N, C-alpha and C positions, 0 to 999 in steps of 0.2 A: 536268704542267707550270706554270710560274710566269705567263705572260703568254699571251694569246690570240693565235693565229695568224689569218691569216697576215701581218698587218699592225696596227701599233699602234692600237688602237681609239680613238674620241673619249671623251673624259672624261664620264661620266654625272653629272648632278646629285645628288650623295648626302649633302646636308646641309652646313650651315657647316662651315669650316675649324675645325680646334681652336683656332686662334690669333685667330681672328675673333670666335667664340661659344663658348660652355661649353655640352656636352650637359646636357639636365636629367637629374637623378637617376634611376637605375635601380633604387633599393632597394623602390619599392613593387612593382613586378612580381617582383623577386626573393622578396620575402617571400612574394609569393602561390604563386610557384613552390615556395617551401620547404614552405608548408602542404600543397600538392598532394603532394609528394613524401612528406610525413609520412603521409597519408593512404594513399597507394600503397606504403607499404612491403612489403607483402605481394607486390606485383606486381614490384617493383625489387631483390629481394636479389639476392645474388650468385649467378652462373650456377652451374645443376647439373652436377655433374660424373658423375651415376649412369648417364648413358646417352648414346650417341652420337644423332644425330638419325636419324629412322625415317621414311623416304620414305613418303608415304602415308597419315600420321596425321591430315591434316586433311581428307583427300577425303571421309571419310564423312559429314561435316557438309554437304555439298552445295555447288553452285556460289554463291559470294558469300553464305554463310550468316552471319548475324549481324551484315550490314552496317549495320543501322539502331542496334545497340547500341555501335557503336566510337566512343569518346571519346579524342582524344590529350591526354594530362594536360599541362595548361599552355597549350594552344595557344590563340591568340587568334581563329583562323579555322581552319575545315577543310572540306573537301569530299570526301566518300568517293563513288566512282563503281564499279558493277560492268562489269567488261571482259571481252570474249572474249580479250583478247590483252594480257599484261603486258610483253612484249618490245617492241622498236622495230619490230617486224614489224607491229605493229598500234596502238602508242603514237604512231608519226608521224601517220598518218592521222585518229585520233581525237582528237589534240591533247592527249595527255597526255604528251608530252615535248617538247623543243625541240632540233631538230637542229642549231641554231647553236651551242649550249651544248657540243656535243661535237665540232664540226667540227674536223676535222684531228687528232684525237688517235688515231685507229685506222687500218690498212691499209684500202684500198678493198675487197680482197677477203676481209675478216673476214666469215666465215658468220654469219647472223643465226638462232639458234633461233625455233623456231614452236610454238605450241601450248600455251600457258600461261594460262589464265583466272584471273580472280582479282579481288581489290579493289584499287583504288588509292586513296589518301588523299594529297591535296594541301591545304598550309595554311601557317601562319607562326606563330610564336611572338611575344609582343609585344617590340617593338624600335622604336626612334626613327630609323633610317636608312632609306634609300629607294632605295637603287641598283638592286634586284632589280624589274624591270619585268614578270615572267612574269605572267601571266593579267589584266594591267592591274591589279595590286595595289599596286604602287609600295611594295614593303614588303620589308624585310630579314629574315633569319632564316627564309626559306622552306625547307620540307621536303617530300619525297616518302617515302611508305611503300606497299609492294607486298606484297600477301598472297596468294600464289598459293592456289589450292583443293587442289592437291596438294603438301602441305607436307611437309618432311623434318624437320621439328623445331628447325631453326636459324634463326639471325637474322645477317644480314650488314649491318653500319653503315658508312657511307662520308660522307667530307667532299670537297667539290670540289677537282680540282686548280686551280693559278694562281688568278686572280680570276674564275672562272667561277661559274655557279649551280647548282642541285640536280641537274639531268639531266645535268651533264657526264660521270659516269661510266657512263651507260646503255650505251653500245655496248663501252666498254673491259671492264667486268666486270658491270654491273647486269644484262645480259641472261642473262650466264652463271649469276649468282646464282640467279635466278628460276626459270631453266631446270632447275636443279640442284635446285629445291624450297625455296630460302631463302626467308623472308622478307627483304624488303631495304628499307634506309631510308637516306637520303641529305639531307646539309644543304648549303645555300648558304655556310655558315661565319659568317653575321651581317652581311656587308658583301661587296660585289662592286664588280667593273669596275677599270679603272686608278685610278680615283678612291677606292679602299677606305680609303686612309690618311686620307680627312677624317673618319670615323669614331671615336669615342673621345674620351676628355678630355685624353690625354697620350699623349706617343710611345710606341708599343708596343701600346698598349691595343686598336688594331683587330685585330691578329693574336692577342692574347691571348683576345679575344673567340671566335675560331675554335674554340679548346680549349674553352672554355664551352658553345659551340652543340653540339659533337659529343658532350659529355657529356650534356647536355640530351636531345637526340635519341635516345642510347641508352637512357636511362632512360623516356622515353616510348614508344619503338618497343617494349620488352619489355613495358610494360603494354599497348599495343595486342594484341600478338601473344598476350599471355595472354586478353584479350577475344575475339579471334576463335577462338582453337584451345581455350580452356580449359585450357591449361596455359602456363607460362612458357616459354621457348625452352631445350632443353637443351644449346645451343650458341649463344654470341654471338660473332662474329669482327669484327674490325675491319679494313677494308682501305682502301688510298689509294694514289694517285699523285701523286708530285712533292709538292705543299702537302699533298696527302691522306695521303700516305706520313709526312710530319712528323707530321701529326696522330696517325696510328696509333702511331708512336713514343711521342708525348707522352701518350697515352691509356695505354698500357701500362706506361709510368714512372709516372704518378701516380693512374690509377684501375684498376689491375690487377683489381680485384675484379669490375668489371662485364663483363670478356671472357674468354673461354678462351684467345684467341690473336689473331695478326695477320698480315696480308701488307702488306709495305711495299716499294711500287714506286718505286724512285729518289728517297726521301723527301728533302726539303729539310734541310739542317743548319744549326741556329742555335746558336752558342756565344758567350758575349760576349766571349772571349778571341779568337774566331775558330778555324778557318776559318769563315766566312759569305759569303753573297752579297756584302758590302761589302768583301770583302778580294781577291775575285779577279776581280769584273767591272771595276773601274777599271784594273787593269793591260791588260786585254783591249782596253777604250776607248781607251788610249793607244798600244798596239804594233799594233794591226791594220792602221789605216791605213798606217802606214809600211811594214809588212810587205806590203801590197796594192799599194802604190805600186811596190814593186820596185827602190827608189832603193839607194845604198851603205849604208844602214843597216839593209836589209832581213833580213839574216842575224842582226843583233843585235836587231831586232823579234821575228824568229822564238824567237829564245832566251828573250825575255821572255815570249812566250806559253806556250811550253812549261814554263818554271819557275815560271808563274801556275797551271798544272794542265791545260792545255789540250794534249791529247796528241799528240805526232808521230804522223802518219797521218791525223788529223782534220782536216787544212788545207782539204779540201774542203766542210766544213760550216761554216767561218768566215765566209764572205761573207753567207750567210744569216741567220746568227745576228746577226752585226753590224747587218743592215739592218733585224731584226724584233726581237730579243730582248735583246741585251746593254743596249743605251741604255736602252731603257724599262724594264726590270726593275731595272737599278740606280737610277733616277731615283725611281720610285715606292716603292721598298722604302728607299731612302735616305731619301724624305722620311716615311716612316712612324717611322723610328727617330731621325732626325736632320734634323728640319724646319728647324733654324736655320741650317744649312750654307749654303742659299741665300737667307736672309732672306726677305722677302716674296713671292719667287718661289714659286710651287707647283710643285714635282717638277721644278726645274732647267731647262736649256736643252737641248732636243733636239740631239743630235750635234754638241754644241760642241768646238770644238778646245782641246788642253791650253794652257793659259796664260789662257783666257778666264775673266773673274770668277766664282768659286762654279761653276766646270765639274765635272761628276760624273766626267770622265776625270781628273782631279786630286784626287779624292777619296782620303784617307789615312786610313782607319779608326783606325788605331793612334794616330794624333795627334790625335784628336778629343776632346772633354771626355768625363770620366767619366760624364757623364749620358747619353751615349750607349749606352756600354757597360751601364749600369743598365737602359735601355729592352729592350735585346736580353736581359738577364738574366732579364726578366720572363717570357719565352717559351722560354728556353734549354733544350736537351736535356742530361741527365745521362749516359745509358746504363743507368741502374738500372731495366731492365724486369723485371717482376713475371711474366709469362706468355710462352708461348712465340711468337717472332716469327721469321719468315722474311722476309729482306730481298735483293733484287735489282736491279742496276744496269748499265746498258750501258757498255763501256769507250770506247765514241766519244761520250759525253754532253759537249757543249760547252756547255749551259747550266749544268748543275750537273756540273763535271768530277769524275768519279769519285774522284779521288785526295784530292779536297778536300772530298768529301760522305760517300759511304757508306763508302768505306775508314776515314775519320777515325772514323764512328759505331761501326763495327765494333770498331775499337781501343777505344773508349768503353766498349762493353758488356764488353768482356774485362776491361778495367781495374777495372771495378766488380764482378767475379766472377759475373757474369752469363752467361758464354759458354755454358755447358750450355743454356740457353733461346733461345739465336740461332743461325741458319744464315745466311749471307750468301754469295751467288753474283754473280760478277763475269761478265757476260755478253758475251763477245767479239763485237763488231760492232753492240750495240745503241747506240741514240743516245736522246735525250729524247724526241723525237717520233716514234711509231711511223709517221705517214703520210710521213715523209721516206724510208722503205725504198721507198716507190713511185716517189719522184723520183730515188732513186740505187739502182736495182734492182742488185742483185748486190753492192752495196758495203755495205749495211748489213742488220740483223736486227731484225725486229719482235719486241717484248717481250711481246707478247700471249699467245704460248704459255708463256711463263716464268712469267706470272701463274696460268694455269691449272696449270701442274706445280706450282708453289709451294702453291696452294691445295689441291690433291689430297694434297701430301706433309703439310701442316699437318693435315687430316683423318684421316690415318692415324697421325701423332703423336699427335692427341688421342685417336682410338678405340681404340687398342690399345699405344701407346707405341712404334711403331716409328720411331724417329728418323731424319730425313732424312739423304741423303748429307752427308758434313762438308764445310764450307764451301769454295769451291774457284772457280776461273776456269773457265768452260763455254766449251770451244772449238767454233769454228764449223767443222763438217766442209768442207772445200774443195770437196766435189762436192755440196753440200746444193742441191736444187733449191728454186726459189721456194715452191712448195707446201709442201715440208717445214720450210722457215724460218717459214712462217705457221702451221704446226700443231704444230710439234715442239720440245721445248726440256726434254730429260731431265737432271734435276738432279745424274744420275751422271757427267755429261760424257761419256757415251758414247752415240752415235747408237741403239745397239741397248738403251739400258737397263741395259748389262750392268755388271761391276764397274768401280769408279772408277779413274782413274790418279792420278797424285801430285796432292796438295792444291795449289792455285793460290794 
């Protein structure tokens, strides 16, 4: 997701504003990283397609074997620990995760796997921003790498959703990955917190760094896997949620040689010409208060909301998102790409009424200077994926409305002639934050099981060429129990996993 629940966080100090002081050059550490990458070419070549992961290939090396020789290429700091448990069943008490980092992302009843011993490496790459306070390091570009004793031969790489830190995926799919035997690596993306936009020299730089850090960690993690298990991973998968899903798309478009495939969970869409966050959030900020007031123009305000992409039937979610998400998200991302809109004010005026000077509710992306679209173009997606990608998105997502996000991205992929590499599932009843399924029981469907189904389908696709079911809307059976909603999401669209119905 894009912003941390349940309430807007206080801004953390993350270095000087772009317009107040310029960042020191990064050329020196980039040159060092390039040298290290050249030396390690043998460890960071394109992933092998010769064999699928083979569970148990790492077990014969013993518990935490080779811990003392592990070195993360390019890291400025690292700490390797031998753990009895790599999942959150153990890392919460051992201090090797941060529950606040993944709070609110998953349903309360999500099962936690246990019994995964191995090595965890925490550390950071050289950086000049300091928003990430984990471990008392006050240093961005932090990462975590987990190496299970019982390795299946594969590697999963992830970036954090929203503006969270490196442990944000631990419950959503980090536990799943190590329990399946994958090595797992995750990055904080290089800048964190609601003040992430303070990083970088120019508009768009902070988000551009997210992509650089994901690539950097992928290369480093592949080298570490080779050090631990004495061979490169036979499969490298990119996975991510929300902003993390955006990272998956960007990596498969720009560095497909590093990966075998990816799973994109409701990824954010950035396009210079739109749609993007800055085109559909302002209409919601303008219209929702009029809709909620129930006055004479409430019906017209409702039409404005639905025209902006917020689907009819999702109205019960609008008050929560207005209070916690829409306003903050608009302001901090607008500050990243268009800091000049509000002059010297940082990230606008919270919950301002239309007509207030420099109010984000009045923001009109299409009318802003070309420089704004140029900033978005730095990080924009194209749809030109180079490896298999499975995407899924909830139809009741009212932070990233599906019609303005993943629907649009699926069309982009097809226009680029890459449709054979893509499967896209619209999940009926899913919303952006799975924990809301607990708040609205019976009305929402958790997306966690859809990730599990998508990941399994991707494995089969890569193992023996069994293509996943065609892209479609996954209908929610009216009689599905809460337990079934939390554990089942067949991509066939049928509860029994049988033949699929018409394409959605």
